[in-house]
TIRO-2110 file (N, C-alpha, C; in Angstrom, 1 decimal):
// TIRO-2110
0.8, -1.2, 0.0, N, 1, A
0.0, 0.0, 0.0, CA, 1, A
0.9, 1.2, 0.0, C, 1, A
0.5, 2.3, -0.7, N, 2, A
1.2, 3.5, -0.8, CA, 2, A
1.0, 4.4, 0.4, C, 2, A
1.6, 5.6, 0.3, N, 3, A
1.4, 6.6, 1.3, CA, 3, A
0.3, 7.5, 1.1, C, 3, A
0.3, 8.6, 1.8, N, 4, A
-0.8, 9.6, 1.7, CA, 4, A
-0.8, 10.2, 0.3, C, 4, A
-2.0, 10.4, -0.3, N, 5, A
-2.1, 11.0, -1.6, CA, 5, A
-2.2, 12.5, -1.5, C, 5, A
-1.1, 13.2, -1.4, N, 6, A
-1.1, 14.6, -1.1, CA, 6, A
-1.5, 15.5, -2.2, C, 6, A
-1.6, 14.9, -3.4, N, 7, A
-2.0, 15.7, -4.6, CA, 7, A
-3.4, 15.4, -5.0, C, 7, A
-4.2, 14.7, -4.2, N, 8, A
-5.5, 14.2, -4.6, CA, 8, A
-6.6, 14.7, -3.5, C, 8, A
-7.7, 15.1, -4.0, N, 9, A
-8.9, 15.4, -3.2, CA, 9, A
-9.8, 14.3, -3.2, C, 9, A
-10.3, 13.9, -2.1, N, 10, A
-11.4, 12.8, -2.1, CA, 10, A
-12.7, 13.5, -2.3, C, 10, A
-13.4, 13.1, -3.3, N, 11, A
-14.8, 13.6, -3.6, CA, 11, A
-15.8, 12.5, -3.4, C, 11, A
-16.6, 12.6, -2.4, N, 12, A
-17.6, 11.6, -2.0, CA, 12, A
-18.9, 12.0, -2.7, C, 12, A
-19.4, 11.1, -3.6, N, 13, A
-20.6, 11.3, -4.3, CA, 13, A
-21.8, 11.0, -3.5, C, 13, A
-22.5, 12.0, -3.1, N, 14, A
-23.7, 11.8, -2.2, CA, 14, A
-24.9, 12.6, -2.6, C, 14, A
-25.0, 12.9, -3.9, N, 15, A
-26.0, 13.8, -4.3, CA, 15, A
-27.3, 13.2, -4.9, C, 15, A
-27.4, 11.8, -4.7, N, 16, A
-28.5, 11.1, -5.3, CA, 16, A
-29.8, 11.4, -4.6, C, 16, A
-30.9, 11.0, -5.2, N, 17, A
-32.2, 11.2, -4.6, CA, 17, A
-32.6, 10.1, -3.6, C, 17, A
-31.9, 9.0, -3.5, N, 18, A
-32.2, 8.0, -2.6, CA, 18, A
-33.6, 7.3, -2.8, C, 18, A
-33.9, 7.1, -4.1, N, 19, A
-35.3, 6.6, -4.4, CA, 19, A
-35.5, 5.2, -3.9, C, 19, A
-34.5, 4.4, -3.9, N, 20, A
-34.6, 3.0, -3.4, CA, 20, A
-34.7, 3.0, -1.9, C, 20, A
-34.4, 4.1, -1.2, N, 21, A
-34.6, 4.2, 0.2, CA, 21, A
-35.7, 5.1, 0.6, C, 21, A
-36.7, 5.2, -0.3, N, 22, A
-37.9, 6.0, 0.0, CA, 22, A
-37.6, 7.5, 0.0, C, 22, A
-36.6, 7.9, -0.7, N, 23, A
-36.3, 9.3, -0.8, CA, 23, A
-35.4, 9.8, 0.3, C, 23, A
-35.0, 9.0, 1.2, N, 24, A
-34.1, 9.4, 2.3, CA, 24, A
-32.7, 9.7, 1.7, C, 24, A
-32.0, 10.6, 2.4, N, 25, A
-30.7, 11.0, 2.0, CA, 25, A
-29.7, 9.9, 2.4, C, 25, A
-29.2, 9.2, 1.4, N, 26, A
-28.4, 8.0, 1.7, CA, 26, A
-27.1, 8.3, 2.5, C, 26, A
-26.6, 9.5, 2.3, N, 27, A
-25.4, 9.9, 3.0, CA, 27, A
-25.6, 9.8, 4.5, C, 27, A
-26.8, 10.0, 5.0, N, 28, A
-27.0, 10.1, 6.5, CA, 28, A
-27.7, 8.8, 7.0, C, 28, A
-27.9, 7.8, 6.1, N, 29, A
-28.4, 6.5, 6.6, CA, 29, A
-27.2, 5.8, 7.3, C, 29, A
-27.5, 5.2, 8.4, N, 30, A
-26.5, 4.6, 9.3, CA, 30, A
-26.1, 3.2, 8.8, C, 30, A
-24.9, 2.9, 8.8, N, 31, A
-24.3, 1.6, 8.6, CA, 31, A
-23.4, 1.2, 9.7, C, 31, A
-23.8, 0.2, 10.4, N, 32, A
-23.0, -0.2, 11.6, CA, 32, A
-23.0, 0.9, 12.6, C, 32, A
-24.1, 1.6, 12.7, N, 33, A
-24.2, 2.7, 13.8, CA, 33, A
-23.6, 4.0, 13.4, C, 33, A
-23.2, 4.2, 12.2, N, 34, A
-22.5, 5.4, 11.7, CA, 34, A
-23.1, 5.9, 10.4, C, 34, A
-23.4, 7.2, 10.2, N, 35, A
-23.8, 7.6, 8.9, CA, 35, A
-22.8, 7.3, 7.8, C, 35, A
-23.3, 6.9, 6.7, N, 36, A
-22.4, 6.4, 5.6, CA, 36, A
-21.3, 7.5, 5.2, C, 36, A
-21.7, 8.8, 5.1, N, 37, A
-20.8, 9.8, 4.7, CA, 37, A
-19.7, 10.0, 5.8, C, 37, A
-20.1, 9.9, 7.0, N, 38, A
-19.1, 10.1, 8.1, CA, 38, A
-18.1, 8.9, 8.1, C, 38, A
-18.7, 7.7, 7.8, N, 39, A
-17.8, 6.5, 7.7, CA, 39, A
-16.8, 6.7, 6.6, C, 39, A
-17.2, 7.1, 5.5, N, 40, A
-16.2, 7.3, 4.4, CA, 40, A
-15.2, 8.3, 4.7, C, 40, A
-15.6, 9.4, 5.3, N, 41, A
-14.6, 10.5, 5.7, CA, 41, A
-13.6, 9.9, 6.7, C, 41, A
-14.1, 9.1, 7.7, N, 42, A
-13.2, 8.6, 8.7, CA, 42, A
-12.3, 7.5, 8.2, C, 42, A
-12.8, 6.6, 7.3, N, 43, A
-12.0, 5.5, 6.8, CA, 43, A
-11.0, 6.0, 5.7, C, 43, A
-11.5, 6.8, 4.8, N, 44, A
-10.7, 7.1, 3.6, CA, 44, A
-10.1, 8.5, 3.6, C, 44, A
-10.7, 9.5, 4.3, N, 45, A
-10.2, 10.8, 4.3, CA, 45, A
-8.8, 11.0, 4.7, C, 45, A
-8.3, 10.2, 5.7, N, 46, A
-6.9, 10.4, 6.1, CA, 46, A
-5.9, 10.2, 5.0, C, 46, A
-6.2, 9.6, 3.9, N, 47, A
-5.3, 9.3, 2.8, CA, 47, A
-5.2, 10.4, 1.8, C, 47, A
-6.0, 11.5, 2.0, N, 48, A
-6.1, 12.5, 0.9, CA, 48, A
-5.7, 13.9, 1.5, C, 48, A
-5.4, 14.8, 0.5, N, 49, A
-5.1, 16.2, 0.9, CA, 49, A
-6.3, 16.9, 1.4, C, 49, A
-7.5, 16.7, 0.8, N, 50, A
-8.7, 17.4, 1.2, CA, 50, A
-9.9, 16.4, 1.0, C, 50, A
-11.0, 16.8, 1.6, N, 51, A
-12.2, 16.0, 1.4, CA, 51, A
-13.3, 17.0, 1.0, C, 51, A
-14.1, 16.6, 0.0, N, 52, A
-15.3, 17.3, -0.5, CA, 52, A
-16.4, 16.3, -0.6, C, 52, A
-17.6, 16.8, -0.4, N, 53, A
-18.8, 15.9, -0.6, CA, 53, A
-19.7, 16.6, -1.6, C, 53, A
-20.1, 15.8, -2.6, N, 54, A
-21.1, 16.3, -3.6, CA, 54, A
-22.5, 16.0, -3.0, C, 54, A
-23.2, 17.1, -2.6, N, 55, A
-24.5, 16.9, -1.9, CA, 55, A
-25.4, 18.0, -2.3, C, 55, A
-26.7, 17.7, -2.5, N, 56, A
-27.7, 18.7, -2.8, CA, 56, A
-28.7, 19.0, -1.8, C, 56, A
-28.5, 18.5, -0.6, N, 57, A
-29.4, 18.7, 0.5, CA, 57, A
-28.7, 18.5, 1.9, C, 57, A
-29.4, 18.9, 2.9, N, 58, A
-28.8, 18.7, 4.3, CA, 58, A
-27.5, 19.4, 4.5, C, 58, A
-27.3, 20.6, 3.9, N, 59, A
-26.1, 21.3, 4.0, CA, 59, A
-25.7, 21.6, 5.5, C, 59, A
-26.8, 21.8, 6.3, N, 60, A
-26.5, 22.1, 7.7, CA, 60, A
-25.8, 21.0, 8.4, C, 60, A
-26.2, 19.7, 8.1, N, 61, A
-25.6, 18.6, 8.7, CA, 61, A
-24.1, 18.5, 8.4, C, 61, A
-23.8, 18.8, 7.1, N, 62, A
-22.4, 18.7, 6.7, CA, 62, A
-21.6, 19.8, 7.5, C, 62, A
-22.1, 21.0, 7.6, N, 63, A
-21.4, 22.1, 8.3, CA, 63, A
-21.3, 21.7, 9.8, C, 63, A
-22.3, 21.1, 10.3, N, 64, A
-22.2, 20.7, 11.7, CA, 64, A
-21.1, 19.8, 12.0, C, 64, A
-20.8, 19.0, 11.0, N, 65, A
-19.7, 18.0, 11.2, CA, 65, A
-18.4, 18.5, 10.6, C, 65, A
-18.3, 19.8, 10.2, N, 66, A
-17.1, 20.4, 9.7, CA, 66, A
-16.7, 19.9, 8.3, C, 66, A
-17.7, 19.5, 7.5, N, 67, A
-17.4, 19.0, 6.2, CA, 67, A
-17.8, 20.0, 5.1, C, 67, A
-17.0, 20.0, 4.0, N, 68, A
-17.3, 20.9, 2.9, CA, 68, A
-18.1, 20.2, 1.9, C, 68, A
-19.4, 20.6, 1.8, N, 69, A
-20.3, 20.0, 0.8, CA, 69, A
-20.5, 21.0, -0.4, C, 69, A
-20.5, 20.5, -1.6, N, 70, A
-20.7, 21.3, -2.8, CA, 70, A
-21.9, 20.8, -3.5, C, 70, A
-22.8, 21.7, -3.9, N, 71, A
-24.1, 21.4, -4.6, CA, 71, A
-23.8, 21.5, -6.1, C, 71, A
-24.7, 20.8, -6.9, N, 72, A
-24.6, 20.9, -8.3, CA, 72, A
-24.8, 22.4, -8.7, C, 72, A
-24.2, 22.8, -9.8, N, 73, A
-24.3, 24.2, -10.2, CA, 73, A
-25.6, 24.6, -10.7, C, 73, A
-26.3, 23.7, -11.4, N, 74, A
-27.7, 23.9, -11.9, CA, 74, A
-28.6, 22.8, -11.4, C, 74, A
-29.6, 22.6, -12.2, N, 75, A
-30.5, 21.5, -11.8, CA, 75, A
-29.7, 20.2, -11.9, C, 75, A
-29.9, 19.3, -10.9, N, 76, A
-29.1, 18.0, -10.9, CA, 76, A
-29.4, 17.2, -12.1, C, 76, A
-28.3, 16.7, -12.7, N, 77, A
-28.4, 15.9, -13.9, CA, 77, A
-27.7, 14.6, -13.7, C, 77, A
-27.8, 14.0, -12.5, N, 78, A
-27.2, 12.8, -12.2, CA, 78, A
-25.8, 12.9, -11.7, C, 78, A
-25.1, 11.8, -11.6, N, 79, A
-23.7, 11.8, -11.1, CA, 79, A
-22.8, 12.7, -11.8, C, 79, A
-22.9, 12.9, -13.1, N, 80, A
-21.9, 13.7, -13.8, CA, 80, A
-22.0, 15.1, -13.3, C, 80, A
-23.1, 15.6, -13.0, N, 81, A
-23.2, 17.0, -12.5, CA, 81, A
-22.5, 17.1, -11.1, C, 81, A
-22.6, 16.0, -10.3, N, 82, A
-21.8, 16.0, -9.1, CA, 82, A
-20.3, 16.0, -9.3, C, 82, A
-19.9, 15.2, -10.3, N, 83, A
-18.5, 15.2, -10.6, CA, 83, A
-18.0, 16.6, -11.1, C, 83, A
-18.9, 17.3, -11.9, N, 84, A
-18.5, 18.7, -12.3, CA, 84, A
-18.4, 19.6, -11.1, C, 84, A
-19.3, 19.5, -10.2, N, 85, A
-19.3, 20.4, -9.0, CA, 85, A
-18.0, 20.2, -8.2, C, 85, A
-17.6, 18.9, -8.0, N, 86, A
-16.4, 18.6, -7.3, CA, 86, A
-15.2, 19.1, -8.0, C, 86, A
-15.1, 18.9, -9.4, N, 87, A
-14.0, 19.4, -10.1, CA, 87, A
-13.9, 20.9, -10.0, C, 87, A
-15.0, 21.6, -10.0, N, 88, A
-15.0, 23.1, -10.0, CA, 88, A
-14.4, 23.6, -8.7, C, 88, A
-14.6, 22.8, -7.6, N, 89, A
-14.1, 23.2, -6.3, CA, 89, A
-12.8, 22.6, -5.9, C, 89, A
-12.2, 21.8, -6.8, N, 90, A
-11.0, 21.1, -6.4, CA, 90, A
-9.8, 22.0, -6.6, C, 90, A
-8.9, 22.0, -5.6, N, 91, A
-7.7, 22.8, -5.6, CA, 91, A
-6.4, 22.0, -5.7, C, 91, A
-6.6, 20.6, -5.8, N, 92, A
-5.4, 19.8, -6.0, CA, 92, A
-5.4, 19.3, -7.5, C, 92, A
-4.3, 18.7, -7.9, N, 93, A
-4.1, 18.2, -9.3, CA, 93, A
-5.1, 17.1, -9.7, C, 93, A
-5.5, 16.4, -8.7, N, 94, A
-6.3, 15.2, -9.0, CA, 94, A
-7.6, 15.2, -8.1, C, 94, A
-8.6, 14.5, -8.6, N, 95, A
-9.9, 14.3, -7.8, CA, 95, A
-10.2, 12.8, -7.9, C, 95, A
-10.4, 12.2, -6.7, N, 96, A
-10.8, 10.8, -6.6, CA, 96, A
-12.3, 10.8, -6.2, C, 96, A
-13.2, 10.3, -7.1, N, 97, A
-14.6, 10.2, -6.7, CA, 97, A
-14.9, 8.8, -6.2, C, 97, A
-15.6, 8.7, -5.1, N, 98, A
-16.1, 7.4, -4.5, CA, 98, A
-17.6, 7.6, -4.2, C, 98, A
-18.3, 6.5, -4.3, N, 99, A
-19.7, 6.5, -3.9, CA, 99, A
-19.8, 6.6, -2.4, C, 99, A
-20.8, 7.3, -1.9, N, 100, A
-21.0, 7.4, -0.4, CA, 100, A
-21.2, 6.1, 0.2, C, 100, A
-21.8, 5.1, -0.5, N, 101, A
-22.2, 3.8, 0.0, CA, 101, A
-21.2, 2.7, -0.3, C, 101, A
-20.0, 3.1, -0.8, N, 102, A
-19.0, 2.0, -1.1, CA, 102, A
-18.3, 1.6, 0.2, C, 102, A
-19.0, 0.9, 1.0, N, 103, A
-18.6, 0.7, 2.4, CA, 103, A
-17.4, -0.2, 2.6, C, 103, A
-17.1, -1.0, 1.5, N, 104, A
-16.0, -2.0, 1.6, CA, 104, A
-14.7, -1.5, 1.0, C, 104, A
-14.7, -0.3, 0.5, N, 105, A
-13.6, 0.2, -0.2, CA, 105, A
-12.3, 0.3, 0.7, C, 105, A
-11.2, -0.2, 0.1, N, 106, A
-9.9, -0.2, 0.9, CA, 106, A
-8.9, 0.8, 0.2, C, 106, A
-8.0, 1.4, 1.0, N, 107, A
-7.1, 2.3, 0.5, CA, 107, A
-6.2, 1.7, -0.6, C, 107, A
-6.0, 0.4, -0.6, N, 108, A
-5.1, -0.2, -1.7, CA, 108, A
-5.7, 0.1, -3.1, C, 108, A
-7.1, 0.0, -3.2, N, 109, A
-7.7, 0.3, -4.4, CA, 109, A
-7.5, 1.7, -4.9, C, 109, A
-7.5, 2.6, -4.0, N, 110, A
-7.3, 4.0, -4.3, CA, 110, A
-5.9, 4.3, -4.8, C, 110, A
-5.0, 3.6, -4.2, N, 111, A
-3.6, 3.8, -4.7, CA, 111, A
-3.4, 3.1, -6.0, C, 111, A
-4.1, 2.1, -6.3, N, 112, A
-4.0, 1.4, -7.6, CA, 112, A
-4.5, 2.4, -8.7, C, 112, A
-5.6, 3.1, -8.4, N, 113, A
-6.1, 4.1, -9.4, CA, 113, A
-5.1, 5.2, -9.6, C, 113, A
-4.5, 5.7, -8.6, N, 114, A
-3.5, 6.8, -8.7, CA, 114, A
-2.3, 6.3, -9.5, C, 114, A
-1.8, 5.1, -9.3, N, 115, A
-0.7, 4.7, -10.1, CA, 115, A
-1.0, 4.5, -11.5, C, 115, A
-2.2, 4.0, -11.8, N, 116, A
-2.6, 3.8, -13.2, CA, 116, A
-2.8, 5.1, -14.0, C, 116, A
-3.2, 6.1, -13.3, N, 117, A
-3.5, 7.4, -14.0, CA, 117, A
-2.3, 8.2, -14.4, C, 117, A
-1.1, 7.8, -14.0, N, 118, A
0.0, 8.7, -14.2, CA, 118, A
0.2, 9.1, -15.6, C, 118, A
-0.1, 8.3, -16.6, N, 119, A
0.1, 8.6, -18.0, CA, 119, A
-1.2, 8.9, -18.7, C, 119, A
-2.2, 9.2, -18.0, N, 120, A
-3.5, 9.4, -18.6, CA, 120, A
-4.2, 10.6, -17.9, C, 120, A
-5.4, 10.9, -18.4, N, 121, A
-6.1, 12.0, -17.7, CA, 121, A
-7.0, 11.5, -16.6, C, 121, A
-7.0, 10.2, -16.4, N, 122, A
-7.7, 9.6, -15.3, CA, 122, A
-7.7, 8.1, -15.3, C, 122, A
-8.4, 7.5, -14.3, N, 123, A
-8.5, 6.0, -14.2, CA, 123, A
-9.8, 5.7, -13.6, C, 123, A
-10.3, 4.5, -14.0, N, 124, A
-11.6, 4.1, -13.5, CA, 124, A
-11.5, 2.6, -13.1, C, 124, A
-12.2, 2.3, -12.0, N, 125, A
-12.2, 0.9, -11.5, CA, 125, A
-13.1, 0.0, -12.3, C, 125, A
-12.6, -1.3, -12.4, N, 126, A
-13.5, -2.3, -13.0, CA, 126, A
-13.4, -3.5, -12.1, C, 126, A
-14.6, -4.0, -11.6, N, 127, A
-14.7, -5.2, -10.8, CA, 127, A
-15.0, -6.4, -11.7, C, 127, A
-15.0, -7.6, -11.2, N, 128, A
-15.3, -8.7, -12.1, CA, 128, A
-16.6, -8.7, -12.8, C, 128, A
-17.6, -8.0, -12.2, N, 129, A
-18.9, -7.9, -12.8, CA, 129, A
-19.1, -6.6, -13.7, C, 129, A
-18.0, -5.9, -13.9, N, 130, A
-18.2, -4.7, -14.7, CA, 130, A
-17.5, -3.4, -14.2, C, 130, A
-17.6, -2.4, -15.1, N, 131, A
-17.0, -1.1, -14.8, CA, 131, A
-17.7, -0.5, -13.6, C, 131, A
-16.9, 0.3, -12.8, N, 132, A
-17.5, 1.0, -11.7, CA, 132, A
-17.1, 2.5, -11.9, C, 132, A
-17.9, 3.2, -12.7, N, 133, A
-17.5, 4.6, -13.1, CA, 133, A
-17.5, 5.6, -12.0, C, 133, A
-18.3, 5.3, -10.9, N, 134, A
-18.3, 6.3, -9.8, CA, 134, A
-17.0, 6.2, -9.0, C, 134, A
-16.2, 5.1, -9.1, N, 135, A
-14.9, 5.0, -8.4, CA, 135, A
-13.9, 5.3, -9.5, C, 135, A
-13.4, 6.6, -9.5, N, 136, A
-12.5, 7.0, -10.5, CA, 136, A
-11.6, 8.1, -10.1, C, 136, A
-10.6, 8.3, -10.8, N, 137, A
-9.6, 9.4, -10.6, CA, 137, A
-9.6, 10.3, -11.8, C, 137, A
-9.7, 11.6, -11.5, N, 138, A
-9.7, 12.6, -12.6, CA, 138, A
-8.5, 13.6, -12.5, C, 138, A
-7.8, 13.8, -13.6, N, 139, A
-6.8, 14.9, -13.7, CA, 139, A
-7.6, 16.2, -13.8, C, 139, A
-7.5, 17.0, -12.8, N, 140, A
-8.5, 18.1, -12.7, CA, 140, A
-8.4, 19.1, -13.9, C, 140, A
-7.2, 19.5, -14.3, N, 141, A
-7.1, 20.6, -15.3, CA, 141, A
-7.8, 20.3, -16.6, C, 141, A
-7.5, 19.1, -17.2, N, 142, A
-8.2, 18.8, -18.5, CA, 142, A
-9.6, 18.4, -18.3, C, 142, A
-9.9, 17.7, -17.2, N, 143, A
-11.2, 17.1, -17.1, CA, 143, A
-12.3, 18.1, -16.7, C, 143, A
-12.0, 19.2, -16.1, N, 144, A
-13.0, 20.2, -15.9, CA, 144, A
-13.8, 20.6, -17.2, C, 144, A
-13.0, 20.9, -18.2, N, 145, A
-13.6, 21.3, -19.4, CA, 145, A
-14.3, 20.2, -20.1, C, 145, A
-13.8, 19.0, -20.1, N, 146, A
-14.4, 17.8, -20.7, CA, 146, A
-15.8, 17.5, -20.1, C, 146, A
-15.8, 17.6, -18.8, N, 147, A
-17.1, 17.2, -18.1, CA, 147, A
-18.1, 18.3, -18.3, C, 147, A
-17.7, 19.6, -18.2, N, 148, A
-18.6, 20.7, -18.5, CA, 148, A
-19.2, 20.6, -19.9, C, 148, A
-18.3, 20.3, -20.8, N, 149, A
-18.8, 20.2, -22.2, CA, 149, A
-19.8, 19.1, -22.4, C, 149, A
-19.5, 18.0, -21.7, N, 150, A
-20.5, 16.8, -21.8, CA, 150, A
-21.8, 17.2, -21.2, C, 150, A
-21.8, 17.9, -20.1, N, 151, A
-23.1, 18.3, -19.5, CA, 151, A
-23.8, 19.3, -20.4, C, 151, A
-23.1, 20.2, -21.0, N, 152, A
-23.7, 21.2, -21.9, CA, 152, A
-24.4, 20.5, -23.1, C, 152, A
-23.8, 19.4, -23.5, N, 153, A
-24.3, 18.7, -24.7, CA, 153, A
-25.3, 17.7, -24.4, C, 153, A
-25.6, 17.5, -23.1, N, 154, A
-26.6, 16.5, -22.7, CA, 154, A
-26.0, 15.1, -22.7, C, 154, A
-24.7, 14.9, -22.7, N, 155, A
-24.1, 13.6, -22.6, CA, 155, A
-23.8, 13.3, -21.2, C, 155, A
-24.7, 12.6, -20.5, N, 156, A
-24.7, 12.5, -19.1, CA, 156, A
-24.1, 11.2, -18.5, C, 156, A
-23.7, 10.3, -19.4, N, 157, A
-23.2, 9.0, -18.9, CA, 157, A
-21.7, 9.2, -18.5, C, 157, A
-21.5, 9.0, -17.2, N, 158, A
-20.1, 9.2, -16.7, CA, 158, A
-19.1, 8.3, -17.4, C, 158, A
-19.5, 7.0, -17.6, N, 159, A
-18.5, 6.1, -18.3, CA, 159, A
-18.2, 6.5, -19.7, C, 159, A
-19.1, 7.2, -20.4, N, 160, A
-18.8, 7.6, -21.8, CA, 160, A
-17.8, 8.8, -21.7, C, 160, A
-17.9, 9.7, -20.8, N, 161, A
-17.0, 10.8, -20.7, CA, 161, A
-15.6, 10.2, -20.3, C, 161, A
-15.5, 9.2, -19.4, N, 162, A
-14.2, 8.6, -19.1, CA, 162, A
-13.6, 7.9, -20.3, C, 162, A
-14.4, 7.2, -21.0, N, 163, A
-13.9, 6.5, -22.2, CA, 163, A
-13.4, 7.4, -23.2, C, 163, A
-14.1, 8.5, -23.5, N, 164, A
-13.7, 9.5, -24.5, CA, 164, A
-12.4, 10.2, -24.1, C, 164, A
-12.2, 10.3, -22.8, N, 165, A
-10.9, 10.9, -22.3, CA, 165, A
-9.8, 9.9, -22.2, C, 165, A
-10.0, 8.7, -22.5, N, 166, A
-8.9, 7.7, -22.5, CA, 166, A
-8.5, 7.3, -21.1, C, 166, A
-9.5, 7.2, -20.2, N, 167, A
-9.1, 6.7, -18.8, CA, 167, A
-8.5, 5.3, -18.8, C, 167, A
-7.5, 5.1, -18.0, N, 168, A
-7.0, 3.8, -17.8, CA, 168, A
-8.1, 3.0, -17.0, C, 168, A
-8.2, 1.7, -17.3, N, 169, A
-9.1, 0.9, -16.6, CA, 169, A
-8.3, 0.0, -15.7, C, 169, A
-8.7, 0.0, -14.4, N, 170, A
-7.9, -0.7, -13.3, CA, 170, A
-8.8, -1.9, -12.8, C, 170, A
-8.3, -3.1, -13.1, N, 171, A
-9.1, -4.3, -12.7, CA, 171, A
-8.8, -4.5, -11.2, C, 171, A
-9.9, -4.6, -10.4, N, 172, A
-9.9, -4.8, -9.0, CA, 172, A
-10.7, -6.0, -8.6, C, 172, A
-10.4, -6.6, -7.5, N, 173, A
-11.3, -7.6, -7.0, CA, 173, A
-12.5, -6.8, -6.5, C, 173, A
-13.6, -7.6, -6.2, N, 174, A
-14.8, -6.9, -5.7, CA, 174, A
-14.5, -6.2, -4.4, C, 174, A
-14.6, -4.8, -4.5, N, 175, A
-14.1, -4.1, -3.3, CA, 175, A
-15.0, -2.9, -3.0, C, 175, A
-16.0, -2.6, -3.8, N, 176, A
-16.8, -1.4, -3.6, CA, 176, A
-17.9, -1.6, -2.6, C, 176, A
-18.7, -2.7, -2.9, N, 177, A
-19.8, -3.0, -2.0, CA, 177, A
-20.9, -2.0, -1.9, C, 177, A
-21.3, -1.5, -3.0, N, 178, A
-22.4, -0.5, -3.0, CA, 178, A
-23.7, -1.0, -2.3, C, 178, A
-24.3, -0.1, -1.5, N, 179, A
-25.5, -0.5, -0.7, CA, 179, A
-26.7, 0.2, -1.4, C, 179, A
-27.1, -0.4, -2.5, N, 180, A
-28.1, 0.2, -3.4, CA, 180, A
-29.6, 0.0, -2.9, C, 180, A
-29.8, -0.9, -2.0, N, 181, A
-31.2, -1.1, -1.5, CA, 181, A
-31.1, -1.4, 0.0, C, 181, A
-32.3, -1.2, 0.7, N, 182, A
-32.3, -1.5, 2.1, CA, 182, A
-31.9, -3.0, 2.4, C, 182, A
-32.3, -3.9, 1.5, N, 183, A
-31.9, -5.3, 1.6, CA, 183, A
-30.4, -5.5, 1.6, C, 183, A
-29.7, -4.8, 0.7, N, 184, A
-28.2, -4.8, 0.6, CA, 184, A
-27.6, -4.3, 1.8, C, 184, A
-28.2, -3.2, 2.4, N, 185, A
-27.7, -2.6, 3.6, CA, 185, A
-27.8, -3.6, 4.8, C, 185, A
-29.0, -4.2, 4.9, N, 186, A
-29.2, -5.2, 6.0, CA, 186, A
-28.2, -6.4, 5.8, C, 186, A
-28.0, -6.9, 4.6, N, 187, A
-27.1, -8.0, 4.4, CA, 187, A
-25.7, -7.7, 4.8, C, 187, A
-25.3, -6.5, 4.4, N, 188, A
-23.9, -6.0, 4.7, CA, 188, A
-23.7, -5.9, 6.2, C, 188, A
-24.6, -5.3, 6.9, N, 189, A
-24.5, -5.2, 8.3, CA, 189, A
-24.5, -6.6, 9.0, C, 189, A
-25.3, -7.5, 8.5, N, 190, A
-25.3, -8.8, 9.1, CA, 190, A
-24.0, -9.6, 8.8, C, 190, A
-23.3, -9.2, 7.7, N, 191, A
-22.1, -9.9, 7.4, CA, 191, A
-20.9, -9.3, 8.2, C, 191, A
-21.1, -8.2, 8.9, N, 192, A
-20.0, -7.6, 9.6, CA, 192, A
-19.4, -6.5, 8.9, C, 192, A
-19.2, -5.3, 9.5, N, 193, A
-18.6, -4.2, 8.8, CA, 193, A
-17.1, -4.2, 8.9, C, 193, A
-16.5, -4.2, 7.7, N, 194, A
-15.0, -4.1, 7.6, CA, 194, A
-14.6, -2.7, 8.1, C, 194, A
-13.6, -2.5, 8.9, N, 195, A
-13.3, -1.2, 9.4, CA, 195, A
-11.8, -1.0, 9.5, C, 195, A
-11.4, 0.2, 9.3, N, 196, A
-10.0, 0.6, 9.4, CA, 196, A
-10.0, 1.9, 10.3, C, 196, A
-9.2, 2.0, 11.3, N, 197, A
-9.2, 3.2, 12.1, CA, 197, A
-8.6, 4.4, 11.3, C, 197, A
-9.1, 5.6, 11.5, N, 198, A
-8.5, 6.7, 10.9, CA, 198, A
-7.2, 7.1, 11.6, C, 198, A
-6.3, 7.8, 10.9, N, 199, A
-5.1, 8.3, 11.5, CA, 199, A
-5.5, 9.3, 12.6, C, 199, A
-4.8, 9.3, 13.7, N, 200, A
-5.1, 10.2, 14.8, CA, 200, A
-4.9, 11.6, 14.5, C, 200, A
-4.1, 11.9, 13.4, N, 201, A
-3.8, 13.3, 13.2, CA, 201, A
-4.8, 13.9, 12.1, C, 201, A
-5.7, 13.1, 11.7, N, 202, A
-6.6, 13.6, 10.6, CA, 202, A
-7.8, 14.5, 11.2, C, 202, A
-8.0, 15.6, 10.5, N, 203, A
-9.1, 16.5, 10.8, CA, 203, A
-9.8, 16.9, 9.5, C, 203, A
-11.1, 16.7, 9.3, N, 204, A
-11.7, 17.1, 8.0, CA, 204, A
-11.5, 18.6, 7.9, C, 204, A
-11.4, 19.0, 6.6, N, 205, A
-11.2, 20.5, 6.4, CA, 205, A
-12.5, 21.2, 6.6, C, 205, A
-12.5, 22.3, 7.4, N, 206, A
-13.7, 23.0, 7.7, CA, 206, A
-13.9, 24.1, 6.6, C, 206, A
-15.1, 24.2, 6.0, N, 207, A
-15.3, 25.2, 5.0, CA, 207, A
-15.2, 26.6, 5.5, C, 207, A
-14.8, 27.5, 4.6, N, 208, A
-14.7, 28.9, 5.1, CA, 208, A
-16.1, 29.5, 5.2, C, 208, A
END
C-alpha cells in the first residue's frame, strides 16, 4: 500500500435522490451505527489532501460535522453534475470520486487508481462484474472542461466521458460493496462491517 495521496482530493458522491430508500438522503443513513458519509470520511479521508462531498441537501448537517459540501451548479443531472461540481471546487491536481455507500472500499484500491492514471487524464475501477464509473480518478485541469462540455451537450453518462478521455481501466477484486437497497444494507450489516481506524492526526477540512 502506498502513502498519503497529497495531490488528490477525495470527492464523495452523495447527491443522489435515494429513491430506493424511500427518498431518504443515503449519506446520512447509518451503517453499523454510523452515517455512511461520516464513515467514508473517517476511513478514507486520512489518505487525501482534502475532502469534499457532492451533496444537494442537508447542508446544515455537513457544516455541523465540519465538512465541505458542494451542490450541483444547476438542476441536478445525475452523477456527472456531481463530478462537475467537485472538479469546480477542487484545488489539487487530482480528484478521486467514490460513492458514499462504497462501504467495503480499501485504500489499496485508491492507490492502484492513482498509479494507473500517471500517463492518462484519469483512471476508472473495474470489478469482475463490470466497470465502476463512480470510483474514478480525474486529472483536474483537463477534465473540468471535458465534463462541463459533456453536461452542456446533454451527454450525461459518466462512463462515456471517461472512455472518451482515455481513462485507464484498473481491474480490481470486488471491493466497492455499494449499498443500493435496504436489503443490501441489511445484508452487509449482518455480514459484519469491515473497518480501518482513521489516522489520529486527521481532521476534516472546515469550509470557510
